[in-house]
C-alpha positions, -999 to 999 in steps of 0.1 A, spaced: 0 0 0 28 24 9 45 15 -24 13 22 -44 9 56 -27 45 65 -34 40 55 -70 9 76 -73 28 107 -59 56 101 -84 31 98 -113 14 131 -102 47 148 -102 55 136 -137 21 150 -149 28 183 -132 62 186 -149 47 177 -183 19 203 -178 45 230 -170 66 220 -200 35 223 -222 27 257 -208 62 269 -215 61 256 -250 28 274 -256 41 307 -243 72 304 -265 51 298 -296 28 326 -288 57 350 -285 73 339 -317 41 341 -337 28 372 -321 59 392 -331 73 405 -297 80 392 -262 62 421 -243 26 413 -249 21 392 -280 11 423 -301 10 418 -338 37 435 -359 28 456 -389 40 430 -413 21 400 -398 4 382 -426 22 401 -454 45 382 -477 72 399 -498 85 380 -529 122 388 -533 133 378 -568 171 378 -571 192 384 -602 213 354 -614 237 343 -587 211 347 -559 218 349 -522 255 343 -516 270 363 -544 289 385 -519 277 416 -537 245 429 -553 221 401 -544 235 397 -509 228 434 -502 191 428 -512 191 397 -490 204 417 -461 175 441 -466 148 414 -467 162 398 -436 161 431 -418 125 437 -430 115 404 -416 131 413 -382 118 449 -381 83 444 -395 74 408 -390 68 401 -427 73 367 -442 92 364 -475 99 340 -504 130 339 -525 134 331 -561 164 331 -586 164 328 -624 180 300 -642 214 306 -658 201 322 -689 174 342 -671 147 328 -694 122 321 -666 121 356 -651 84 362 -661 74 328 -647 91 336 -614 75 370 -611 40 355 -616 47 328 -590 58 354 -565 28 376 -573 5 346 -566 17 345 -530 29 380 -523 16 415 -515 48 431 -527 73 417 -552 109 431 -553 129 423 -585 166 427 -581 181 440 -613 171 460 -644 168 429 -665 134 423 -648 120 457 -660 100 445 -690 87 414 -673 76 434 -643 56 457 -665 37 427 -678 33 411 -644 20 443 -628 -6 446 -655 -18 410 -648 -17 415 -610 -32 449 -602 -35 441 -565 2 434 -560 29 461 -558 61 457 -577 95 473 -572 126 470 -595 161 476 -584 182 496 -609 155 507 -633 135 539 -629 104 522 -643 93 553 -661 78 558 -696 103 583 -709 86 585 -743 55 599 -727 69 625 -702 87 601 -678 55 590 -661 53 557 -641 44 527 -662 17 518 -637 4 528 -603 17 496 -588 53 498 -601 82 516 -583 118 520 -596 147 521 -571 179 535 -586 212 546 -573 238 574 -580 266 548 -585 287 575 -600 288 595 -568 299 565 -546 324 556 -573 338 591 -573 347 587 -536 365 553 -541 383 568 -571 395 596 -549 406 570 -524 425 551 -551 444 582 -562 452 592 -527 466 557 -519 483 549 -552 520 548 -552 525 542 -590 500 568 -604 483 540 -623 450 524 -613 425 501 -630 388 495 -634 371 462 -643 335 464 -655 314 432 -656 293 441 -687 295 472 -708 273 486 -735 241 493 -717 249 523 -696 248 512 -660 283 500 -654 297 529 -673 284 551 -644 308 533 -621 337 539 -644 329 575 -650 326 583 -613 358 564 -604 378 581 -631 365 616 -621 373 610 -584 408 599 -592 414 628 -615 401 652 -589 430 642 -567 456 637 -594 448 651 -629 477 631 -643 467 597 -630 465 568 -655 432 548 -654 431 515 -672 395 504 -679 384 470 -692 350 453 -695 347 415 -693 318 412 -718 295 435 -737 257 434 -736 237 414 -745 263 389 -731 259 393 -694 282 364 -684 308 391 -674 291 393 -640 299 356 -634 334 352 -648 358 353 -618 385 335 -638 384 361 -665 384 390 -640 415 374 -624 433 373 -657 424 409 -665 435 421 -630 469 403 -632 475 420 -666 466 454 -651 489 449 -621 516 440 -646 510 473 -663 519 491 -631 484 495 -616 485 491 -579 448 496 -572 419 481 -592 382 488 -587 356 463 -599 319 467 -608 315 431 -619 292 413 -595 304 378 -587 334 382 -610 350 404 -584 362 373 -565 387 369 -593 401 404 -587 406 397 -550 425 365 -558 446 384 -582 455 411 -557 466 384 -532 486 365 -559 503 396 -572 512 409 -538 527 376 -527 546 370 -559 560 405 -563 566 414 -527 549 447 -533 514 451 -520 486 459 -545 450 466 -537 414 458 -548 383 479 -543 350 461 -538 315 471 -548 278 470 -537 284 454 -503 312 459 -478 332 432 -494 358 431 -466 331 415 -445 320 390 -472 352 375 -485 374 349 -470 400 361 -444 429 353 -466 421 382 -491 406 407 -466 439 425 -462 440 434 -499 406 452 -500 412 489 -496 376 499 -494 343 491 -512 318 513 -529 286 508 -510 253 506 -530 226 504 -503 202 480 -520 195 467 -485 181 501 -475 160 503 -507 144 469 -499 137 479 -463 122 513 -473 100 500 -501 87 473 -478 80 499 -451 62 521 -476 40 493 -487 31 483 -452 22 518 -442 2 525 -473 28 549 -487 39 530 -517 46 554 -546 49 546 -583 78 561 -601 115 564 -593 133 569 -560 170 578 -563 194 568 -536 224 591 -537 250 605 -513 225 630 -497 206 601 -482 236 577 -478 222 556 -506 258 551 -518 291 556 -501 323 539 -491 334 514 -465 361 518 -439 364 482 -427 400 471 -422 410 507 -414 430 511 -446 414 544 -456 411 559 -421 439 584 -427 421 598 -458 385 599 -445 387 637 -440 395 643 -477 368 618 -488 342 634 -466 351 668 -480 345 655 -515 312 640 -503 300 674 -490 310 691 -522 290 666 -542 259 669 -520 261 707 -522 263 706 -560 298 721 -561 310 689 -578 288 673 -605 299 638 -611 297 625 -647 277 594 -656 295 586 -688 332 578 -691 
């Protein structure tokens, strides 16, 4: 009898512990689903899905797409949205299909790259209740007075030439040979030329006699130049052999080849050369063995654009037409990771102020 009573007490204790555990689990789930830990209040983005459609290369490209990914991750954390990701196949032929799939399950669709522009126009017409935003295209009908293509399409563009001016100035201030290089991923369609134009103008503002060696990996409509790291490495090694000691790339995933070349050239020659990254702070995205060769990066704040267009959509402030991210709103800039440009920050900030004030007008064509 005593043994049976003792067993009953033990059984009751087990039940009590199980009930407490279930209670803890329920509270934890309520907190995670409700959006905050203070009272289970819903966040503004609860129930809203954003369809982020990457350009070729997707999350993990250490550059353009990764900046967009950082933005959607932040939007999820800040607003409580859910999101879905998609990436085109290697030739980009399924962009239209991906946009429709995203529209089927999303309140806002963000397309990362100007190559989506035409397909977004079509998708927006077929999905009037879904808002669309395109990175790197103004999404304006310039033939009819630069009006928005539709009320549910926004363009998010950047003053890449302004940020490139600052890293060009940094290159000229740091160069010991008086020769620097520029590698563009794909030329012939106007966008990457803005990077080159700004970079050259910034370098010449410091040293009018500086030599700038530009080269593009491919020309449009061949966009493989954004995914050709081996070719970028070969071009960079040739430029370093022509006395360039700093090279800036605007070549997407191909930039990895530039970083490898900077390391290879420095170690083989015994004289350090530099690379300049683009879009993201590439000092923080590359492997540790090449970090010390990245002088700075031109920051193109695609992450900020993704967060802001999501915020506007959630608050009913979505606006069709183009939003430009320039130096005045820190939409572009330069990184200081690694501390390699710390000594020239005052000069770079002075150039930045002059550009914002309109005292320096940065060209958009080389």
